[in-house]
Backbone bond lengths (Angstrom), bond angles and torsions (degrees), N, CA, C in turn:
res aa  C-N    CA-C-N  psi(-1)  N-CA   C-N-CA  omega(-1)  CA-C   N-CA-C  phi
1 M - - - 1.460 - - 1.511 111.20 -
2 N 1.366 116.73 -41.54 1.461 121.01 179.90 1.516 110.78 -62.68
3 T 1.351 114.63 -37.55 1.479 118.19 -179.62 1.526 110.38 -65.36
4 F 1.332 118.07 -42.28 1.466 121.87 179.89 1.516 111.79 -65.05
5 Q 1.358 116.03 -42.34 1.465 120.03 178.34 1.516 110.99 -64.87
6 T 1.332 115.29 -36.97 1.475 119.15 178.93 1.519 109.99 -64.12
7 A 1.352 116.33 -40.59 1.464 120.13 179.78 1.523 110.91 -64.77
8 L 1.327 116.33 -40.06 1.458 119.13 179.03 1.522 112.41 -63.44
9 N 1.343 114.92 -33.82 1.465 119.15 -178.78 1.520 112.60 -84.66
10 S 1.347 115.96 -3.04 1.461 119.37 -177.18 1.522 110.64 -78.65
11 P 1.357 118.29 126.99 1.474 121.41 177.04 1.516 111.87 -57.17
12 R 1.328 117.01 -38.61 1.476 121.20 -178.65 1.531 110.54 -63.32
13 F 1.361 115.88 -44.16 1.462 120.42 179.90 1.533 111.09 -63.27
14 N 1.329 115.49 -40.56 1.460 119.88 179.87 1.523 111.44 -64.63
15 R 1.361 116.51 -36.90 1.466 119.49 178.50 1.526 110.65 -66.14
16 V 1.332 115.65 -42.03 1.466 119.92 178.77 1.521 110.34 -62.21
17 L 1.338 116.95 -43.66 1.450 121.78 179.56 1.534 111.22 -62.06
18 F 1.339 116.35 -40.16 1.465 121.83 179.12 1.527 111.22 -61.56
19 W 1.338 115.67 -48.87 1.466 119.22 -177.75 1.516 112.31 -69.04
20 L 1.334 117.43 -31.43 1.446 120.91 176.71 1.533 110.46 -65.14
21 G 1.342 115.99 -42.40 1.461 120.37 177.85 1.521 112.04 -65.13
22 A 1.340 115.13 -38.67 1.463 119.66 179.00 1.518 110.95 -64.34
23 A 1.347 115.97 -39.64 1.463 120.28 179.81 1.520 111.11 -64.76
24 V 1.331 117.35 -41.22 1.462 121.07 178.27 1.531 110.94 -63.52
25 L 1.346 116.01 -41.81 1.461 120.57 179.22 1.525 111.09 -63.84
26 A 1.331 117.31 -43.13 1.464 121.85 -179.91 1.520 110.73 -62.43
27 A 1.327 116.24 -40.96 1.467 120.34 179.27 1.525 110.42 -62.32
28 G 1.325 116.01 -40.30 1.461 119.85 178.81 1.519 111.97 -64.68
29 V 1.326 117.40 -40.00 1.466 121.96 178.98 1.520 110.26 -63.79
30 I 1.347 116.92 -42.38 1.467 121.12 -179.87 1.522 110.82 -61.88
31 V 1.318 116.50 -44.17 1.463 120.56 178.88 1.529 110.78 -60.43
32 L 1.356 116.01 -41.61 1.457 120.41 179.97 1.516 111.62 -63.99
33 I 1.340 116.43 -42.11 1.467 120.92 179.57 1.517 111.04 -63.47
34 V 1.312 116.10 -43.23 1.463 120.64 -179.45 1.519 111.22 -61.42
35 K 1.331 116.83 -36.08 1.459 120.88 -177.87 1.524 112.48 -76.71
36 L 1.319 116.62 -32.91 1.457 120.10 -173.77 1.513 114.44 -94.80
37 F 1.320 118.84 -24.00 1.455 121.39 -173.78 1.513 110.81 -120.51
38 P 1.355 117.48 155.40 1.455 120.97 -179.51 1.518 111.90 -64.38
39 S 1.327 115.12 156.65 1.458 120.58 175.72 1.509 110.01 -78.19
40 S 1.317 117.54 176.38 1.455 122.32 -174.23 1.516 112.65 -65.05
41 N 1.334 119.11 -24.52 1.459 120.48 -179.74 1.523 112.54 -87.76
42 G 1.329 116.92 9.04 1.458 121.87 175.08 1.507 114.37 88.17
43 E 1.320 119.57 -2.71 1.455 121.99 179.47 1.528 110.66 -93.51
44 S 1.302 115.98 135.06 1.456 119.55 179.90 1.521 109.93 -73.39
45 T 1.323 115.70 133.84 1.458 119.88 -178.56 1.518 112.33 -86.25
46 A 1.353 116.97 -20.85 1.462 119.62 179.47 1.509 109.63 -159.75
47 V 1.304 117.24 151.04 1.462 122.68 178.57 1.512 108.62 -130.40
48 S 1.318 114.94 131.78 1.454 119.65 178.51 1.513 109.68 -62.87
49 P 1.324 119.73 139.19 1.470 121.33 178.78 1.520 112.84 -64.55
50 N 1.339 117.35 -16.49 1.461 121.04 179.78 1.520 112.47 -94.46
51 F 1.320 116.98 1.08 1.461 120.61 -176.19 1.528 110.53 -73.68
52 K 1.337 116.22 131.31 1.454 121.75 177.01 1.525 108.32 -123.95
53 P 1.354 117.66 114.11 1.472 119.74 -178.94 1.512 110.87 -62.48
54 Q 1.311 115.85 137.31 1.451 121.09 179.87 1.519 109.21 -123.36
55 I 1.332 115.81 143.96 1.456 120.96 178.55 1.524 108.73 -72.98
56 Q 1.325 115.83 126.28 1.459 119.97 178.14 1.523 108.86 -79.48
57 K 1.311 116.62 117.22 1.454 121.00 -177.06 1.521 110.72 -105.30
58 E 1.335 114.92 127.06 1.446 119.80 175.24 1.526 108.31 -81.70
59 P 1.326 117.55 137.71 1.466 119.36 179.51 1.519 111.03 -62.36
60 G 1.330 116.39 136.13 1.445 120.19 176.67 1.507 114.57 86.59
61 I 1.322 118.86 -0.75 1.456 121.90 179.39 1.526 108.84 -107.64
62 A 1.337 116.14 119.39 1.457 119.35 178.70 1.519 109.36 -77.93
63 R 1.332 115.92 141.37 1.456 121.40 -178.81 1.517 110.66 -134.62
64 T 1.326 115.03 157.41 1.455 121.05 174.91 1.523 108.02 -72.75
65 P 1.339 118.72 167.53 1.466 119.93 176.59 1.526 113.58 -56.23
66 E 1.343 116.91 -23.07 1.465 120.86 178.71 1.517 112.31 -85.45
67 G 1.346 117.12 -3.58 1.459 120.50 178.17 1.505 114.75 93.81
68 V 1.326 118.36 6.19 1.465 121.27 -179.06 1.534 109.20 -83.10
69 P 1.343 119.14 131.09 1.467 120.81 178.33 1.525 111.22 -58.56
70 I 1.320 116.46 136.33 1.465 121.49 179.92 1.522 108.79 -84.46
71 T 1.311 116.10 114.63 1.463 121.44 -177.77 1.527 112.88 -125.87
72 K 1.327 118.45 -7.03 1.455 120.33 -179.93 1.527 110.36 -140.86
73 F 1.321 115.11 160.51 1.459 120.52 -172.64 1.527 112.77 -61.53
74 S 1.311 117.13 -34.26 1.466 119.94 -178.20 1.522 112.71 -61.87
75 Q 1.346 117.14 -20.13 1.464 121.38 -179.32 1.526 113.07 -90.00
76 V 1.324 116.52 -9.50 1.461 120.74 -175.28 1.527 110.56 -63.15
77 D 1.320 115.61 144.20 1.466 122.65 178.71 1.527 109.99 -50.07
78 P 1.331 117.94 125.56 1.468 120.90 178.77 1.530 113.09 -54.12
79 A 1.328 116.80 -31.47 1.465 119.96 178.85 1.528 111.01 -64.53
80 A 1.340 116.90 -35.47 1.463 120.86 177.51 1.528 110.33 -68.79
81 K 1.323 116.63 -36.76 1.468 120.59 178.44 1.528 110.88 -66.15
82 I 1.321 115.99 -37.53 1.465 119.98 177.33 1.528 110.21 -64.72
83 A 1.336 116.04 -43.40 1.467 120.29 178.93 1.523 110.71 -60.42
84 M 1.334 116.88 -42.08 1.464 120.85 177.62 1.524 110.93 -60.34
85 R 1.316 115.65 -47.85 1.466 120.41 -177.05 1.534 111.30 -62.88
86 K 1.337 116.36 -44.98 1.465 120.75 179.55 1.528 110.73 -61.94
87 F 1.324 116.09 -39.58 1.463 120.77 -178.96 1.531 111.14 -70.42
88 I 1.330 116.07 -49.23 1.465 119.19 -174.57 1.522 111.83 -67.16
89 L 1.325 117.21 -47.60 1.459 119.36 -179.87 1.525 111.68 -74.17
90 G 1.346 116.38 -37.97 1.458 119.82 -176.07 1.508 114.26 -76.57
91 A 1.349 116.85 -48.44 1.460 120.39 -174.28 1.526 113.53 -100.63
92 V 1.318 117.24 -44.06 1.470 120.33 -178.16 1.533 110.34 -69.97
93 A 1.333 116.43 -49.04 1.470 120.10 178.63 1.528 111.91 -82.43
94 G 1.336 116.83 -10.91 1.461 120.79 176.08 1.513 115.40 72.16
95 K 1.346 116.66 27.03 1.460 119.77 -176.36 1.528 113.77 -93.09
96 D 1.338 117.34 -19.46 1.469 119.80 -176.84 1.531 109.67 -162.17
97 Y 1.323 116.63 78.19 1.464 120.26 -177.73 1.521 111.65 -63.69
98 A 1.326 116.49 -37.51 1.467 119.59 179.86 1.528 110.00 -64.77
99 G 1.326 117.39 -41.08 1.456 121.17 -179.94 1.513 113.42 -68.69
100 S 1.329 117.22 -24.91 1.465 120.57 -179.57 1.527 112.45 -81.25
101 W 1.315 117.36 -23.89 1.463 123.17 -173.16 1.527 113.93 -52.34
102 P 1.338 121.00 -47.62 1.470 120.49 -177.24 1.525 113.74 -67.99
103 Y 1.315 117.92 -10.93 1.464 121.05 -175.07 1.525 113.16 -108.32
104 I 1.324 116.15 11.96 1.459 121.06 -177.95 1.524 109.78 -113.18
105 A 1.328 116.35 132.22 1.462 121.45 -178.66 1.530 110.32 -69.86
106 P 1.329 116.83 151.61 1.472 120.80 -179.34 1.525 113.53 -55.81
107 V 1.328 118.05 -30.10 1.466 120.44 -178.24 1.528 111.53 -61.42
108 I 1.318 118.14 -28.50 1.459 121.35 179.87 1.530 111.71 -86.86
109 K 1.316 117.24 -42.30 1.471 119.74 -175.02 1.535 112.62 -96.86
110 K 1.310 115.81 20.64 1.462 120.59 178.95 1.528 110.31 -58.18
111 G 1.314 116.34 132.88 1.458 121.32 179.76 1.524 113.77 89.85
112 Y 1.342 116.14 -3.81 1.459 120.56 179.73 1.523 110.77 -109.22
113 T 1.287 115.28 149.09 1.461 122.38 164.43 1.527 105.75 -104.70
114 L 1.320 116.51 166.76 1.459 118.99 178.06 1.525 110.88 -57.30
115 K 1.326 116.81 -42.80 1.458 120.82 -178.88 1.528 111.28 -62.08
116 K 1.318 115.74 -43.78 1.460 119.96 -179.85 1.524 110.56 -69.00
117 W 1.341 115.90 -37.34 1.461 120.17 -179.49 1.533 110.45 -62.66
118 V 1.319 116.37 -40.74 1.468 120.95 -177.80 1.526 111.49 -70.36
119 K 1.335 117.37 -37.46 1.461 120.96 -173.71 1.527 114.33 -97.24
120 A 1.327 117.74 -5.76 1.466 120.27 -176.26 1.525 112.08 -64.18
121 D 1.328 115.24 144.07 1.470 120.56 177.05 1.525 111.44 -79.18
122 S 1.320 115.96 -22.21 1.465 120.07 178.99 1.526 108.93 -141.98
123 H 1.319 115.54 153.99 1.456 121.94 -178.53 1.532 109.77 -133.76
124 P 1.328 117.63 156.27 1.478 120.70 -179.17 1.534 111.98 -77.75
125 I 1.336 116.15 42.10 1.455 122.14 -177.39 1.526 107.94 -133.87
126 I 1.315 116.92 132.40 1.459 119.83 176.27 1.529 107.97 -69.76
127 P 1.327 117.53 117.83 1.466 119.90 -175.73 1.531 112.03 -82.73
128 Y 1.306 114.25 163.37 1.464 120.76 174.10 1.529 106.94 -161.40
129 P 1.328 117.69 134.40 1.467 120.95 -177.73 1.539 111.04 -79.49
130 V 1.305 115.69 77.13 1.471 121.52 -174.54 1.523 110.51 -62.01
131 Y 1.341 114.23 131.52 1.463 121.44 -177.02 1.527 109.04 -120.30
132 K 1.335 115.85 129.49 1.466 122.34 179.03 1.533 111.34 48.23
133 Y 1.323 114.25 60.68 1.474 121.93 -177.11 1.528 112.32 -52.62
134 D 1.307 117.31 -48.43 1.463 120.75 -174.24 1.527 112.82 -72.73
135 K 1.305 117.51 -22.66 1.457 120.99 -175.91 1.522 113.35 -98.65
136 L 1.327 116.80 -41.80 1.461 120.25 -172.32 1.532 114.75 -100.00
137 S 1.305 117.48 -22.54 1.473 119.35 -176.67 1.526 111.15 -69.69
138 Q 1.321 114.51 144.60 1.459 121.06 178.67 1.526 108.89 -122.77
139 F 1.334 116.48 139.46 1.464 121.27 -173.80 1.523 110.63 -124.54
140 H 1.313 114.60 143.49 1.469 119.76 175.69 1.525 108.99 -140.29
141 L 1.312 115.85 124.64 1.466 120.69 178.82 1.521 109.79 -78.56
142 E 1.326 116.34 120.31 1.468 121.05 178.47 1.525 110.61 -86.25
143 Y 1.309 116.82 -46.67 1.467 120.05 173.08 1.528 109.59 -158.38
144 A 1.334 114.94 155.67 1.461 120.82 -180.00 1.512 109.48 -137.39
145 H 1.311 115.90 114.86 1.458 123.03 172.01 1.533 107.29 -108.09
146 P 1.307 118.33 162.97 1.466 119.69 -177.58 1.534 114.35 -52.91
147 K 1.328 116.53 -33.60 1.466 119.03 -178.52 1.525 111.92 -129.19
148 D 1.315 116.87 27.56 1.457 120.05 -174.89 1.527 109.35 -157.25
149 L 1.316 117.20 122.98 1.462 121.78 179.08 1.521 109.86 -126.34
150 Y 1.334 115.99 144.52 1.462 120.16 170.99 1.518 107.41 -134.42
151 I 1.321 115.61 123.29 1.460 122.64 -173.73 1.519 109.10 -131.96
152 T 1.321 116.93 142.17 1.454 120.09 171.87 1.525 107.93 -101.41
153 V 1.331 115.34 138.66 1.452 120.48 -179.20 1.528 109.33 -133.12
154 S 1.307 115.80 127.85 1.458 121.32 176.91 1.523 107.97 -96.92
155 V 1.315 115.63 121.37 1.468 120.35 -178.87 1.527 109.46 -117.81
156 S 1.316 115.75 152.77 1.463 122.02 -178.10 1.519 109.89 -122.81
157 A 1.332 114.87 153.97 1.464 121.52 175.61 1.522 108.35 -103.70
158 A 1.313 115.60 165.36 1.465 120.15 177.30 1.530 108.93 -60.65
159 P 1.321 118.48 141.15 1.475 121.56 -177.87 1.525 113.60 -52.18
160 K 1.318 117.50 -36.70 1.464 120.46 -177.10 1.523 112.55 -65.86
161 M 1.348 117.85 -18.81 1.464 120.75 -179.30 1.517 112.10 -83.13
162 K 1.330 117.15 -15.00 1.465 122.86 177.17 1.527 112.25 52.99
163 L 1.314 114.90 46.15 1.469 121.15 175.06 1.519 109.16 -109.28
164 R 1.307 115.03 140.53 1.458 119.37 177.14 1.532 109.84 -67.62
165 P 1.336 118.83 147.08 1.472 120.07 168.60 1.527 108.52 -60.50
166 V 1.300 116.61 144.51 1.465 121.48 -177.90 1.529 109.48 -125.55
167 V 1.334 115.51 139.33 1.460 121.14 175.26 1.524 108.20 -97.62
168 F 1.310 115.76 117.83 1.462 121.42 178.40 1.529 109.25 -105.54
169 G 1.318 114.85 152.35 1.458 120.94 169.35 1.518 108.15 -101.61
170 I 1.319 116.76 130.83 1.460 120.81 179.61 1.519 109.23 -124.98
171 G 1.317 115.62 130.10 1.459 121.08 179.26 1.515 110.41 -111.71
172 L 1.326 115.37 142.20 1.470 120.43 178.32 1.519 109.60 -132.63
173 I 1.325 115.47 145.31 1.454 121.86 175.88 1.521 108.79 -122.44
174 K 1.309 115.83 149.82 1.462 120.86 179.77 1.518 109.09 -102.01
175 R 1.312 115.61 128.93 1.450 121.30 179.67 1.530 109.33 -121.93
176 G 1.336 115.78 143.52 1.449 120.48 -178.58 1.522 111.03 82.57
177 S 1.328 116.21 -179.32 1.457 120.96 -178.99 1.518 109.83 -146.15
178 G 1.318 115.09 161.40 1.451 120.33 178.56 1.516 112.28 60.20
179 A 1.324 115.52 -136.29 1.464 120.32 -178.04 1.523 112.36 -67.56
180 H 1.344 116.46 -17.22 1.463 120.34 -177.69 1.528 112.36 -95.99
181 A 1.318 118.36 2.30 1.465 121.47 -179.01 1.526 110.15 -71.38
182 K 1.328 116.03 143.33 1.462 120.20 177.66 1.526 109.29 -151.67
183 W 1.319 115.46 150.70 1.462 121.94 178.18 1.524 109.09 -96.55
184 L 1.351 115.77 136.50 1.453 121.89 179.54 1.521 109.45 -127.08
185 V 1.314 116.17 139.80 1.465 120.83 177.16 1.528 108.91 -78.99
186 N 1.327 116.57 125.86 1.469 119.92 179.85 1.522 112.83 -123.79
187 Y 1.345 116.43 5.57 1.473 119.41 179.99 1.522 109.57 -155.86
188 W 1.344 115.20 137.45 1.461 121.18 176.84 1.525 108.58 -154.21
189 M 1.304 116.47 114.94 1.462 119.76 -175.76 1.527 109.54 -156.19
190 P 1.343 117.58 140.50 1.463 119.04 175.58 1.524 110.35 -59.36
191 R 1.297 117.60 139.36 1.467 121.30 179.71 1.519 108.73 -62.61
192 G 1.308 116.05 122.81 1.458 120.66 -177.73 1.515 112.63 85.30
193 G 1.341 117.35 0.18 1.467 120.45 176.74 1.528 113.59 77.88
194 T 1.345 117.94 11.08 1.464 121.31 -179.03 1.515 110.88 -87.19
195 P 1.330 118.89 120.41 1.460 120.58 179.81 1.527 110.76 -74.23
196 P 1.324 118.35 164.44 1.455 121.54 177.87 1.524 111.16 -59.46
197 V 1.340 116.03 137.95 1.462 121.10 179.12 1.514 109.06 -132.51
198 P 1.326 117.69 155.64 1.463 120.95 177.56 1.526 111.17 -58.50
199 A 1.326 116.11 148.61 1.464 120.55 -175.95 1.511 112.59 -62.31
200 G 1.344 119.11 -27.35 1.459 120.07 -177.69 1.513 113.58 -91.95
201 S 1.330 118.28 0.47 1.480 121.53 -176.48 1.511 110.23 -77.29
202 E 1.317 115.59 151.00 1.453 122.95 175.71 1.514 108.27 -117.96
203 K 1.309 115.76 149.16 1.464 119.58 177.12 1.512 110.01 -72.41
204 G 1.347 115.31 135.58 1.438 118.88 -179.57 1.510 112.30 -89.84
C-alpha cells in the first residue's frame, strides 16, 4: 500500500498519467474527425443516418422545384406562362379584359375597378392584334429571379392587317407564397420603345 501511495505522490508518475490521458483524448478526437469530415481525397468516410442533402440555393437565382437554375423559357413556372397568356390575349389583344384582370399587377391597373377595366374604351397597355398566339409567338427568357421575371415575346398579327411582328418585353412579379402565390404582369412595352407599325412602312 505504501508503495502505491508513494507512486501516486510521485511527480514523475503524475506526468506520465497526464500524458497518457492526453494521448487517449487526442485519439478520440481524431476518430471523431474522420467520421464527420471527408478524407483528404475528397471522399466522405461516413454519413450520419439523419443527414438529408439539401440543394444549395444562391440568393437571387430562380430555380425549378428540382433545384436546377432557370435559364430558358421552357423552365419558367407554368403559372407565370398562364398569366402571360391571359394578359396578352385578354388585355393586349383585347379579347377578354375581364379574364386578364386577375393577372395584372396594381401598378398597371391603378385607378381602375374591374367594371371600369372591362368597359373602358382605352387602357394603359400598348395594344396589338395578336394572331395565333400559341403557334406563332416566340419567347425568350431574359432573366429569372425567384419573384421577378423578364421575358421577350415576339407576336404577329393576321396577314391581312399588314402589321410587322413586334417584340415586346413583359415583366412579371410573384406575390404571395405557397398555395396562395401568383404571378402578375407589371410591365409591357415594345422592345426598344417602338410601337407597332404597318409592314410596308419605312422609318423616317
